[in-house]
C-alpha angles and dihedrals in degrees: 000000000000091000140323090251092057091046094047089048094049091045095049095044093045094044090049092050092051093050088046090056093243087127098038122211112285095018119134119249103216107199095211090053095042092049092058095041095051093038096238143111124258097261099067089037095058089045089053091048089050089053092048090051090055088051089054094242097111133038126208130205132178112261091008103063126204125348134181107260107254120239101257119197095214090046092051093046091055091045088055091052091055091044096048093051092050100042092051088057091050092048093053093045094048092049090051086059094047090226113183108221094158095105093050092044090053088051092049091047090052089049090049094050089048088053091047089054089054094044094243121142101183094073089051091054092045092051094045091051090047088056096051092042095049088058089051090049097050091043085074099221104123092188094055089046094047087050095052090043091054093058098036093104088064093041090054090054090057089044089059091059091046096048090048088073101085096205091068099042095090100022088060091067090050085060093047090055094048088051091048090050091052092050095046090053091050094241099151099177093050095045089052091046095045094048092043092056090043093058090042092053088051092052094051092052094045093051092043087057089051086057097251129116 
């Protein structure tokens, strides 16, 4: 590759573009066009594509090249099973520590509302991710956090479908605050129940948007 710096930049920009929907699911990733778009040579671009393929965001076929991985209902359903199990664990552990995330939730909600007024969805996804990963962080289990972090790119693609539904964009932060209040109060059962319901609601909306029930 040209340099680690070039590879890292191209990887970050291309991953971000996929998560932002600028390269939609199923779209071809033509190396000549991408090299020009991301101001790079083919070598670091190929390395970045291989990394994204390993992450599951890109697929590659002989004689066809690279394609953005489709959003598959079965895959997303399995992802939510994984997410639900781990986030219930983090909710209980965070509540056991009585960590007060409410000031941070209020700040993230303000950022999300500002983004809504501007018609921008990326800050909504970033704020939502920050909330969930903050719970994983304060829960204190580095293995659970690493597991969530390792699949978060896929979760973020699902979040995009969820947060495109306008009726949920603000109510989601009411739910976040309720979860934060249960954690701060040390109510482990309630924190687990609320976060579990929150994740399941997201799954229902996402699968509905994919045309499944």
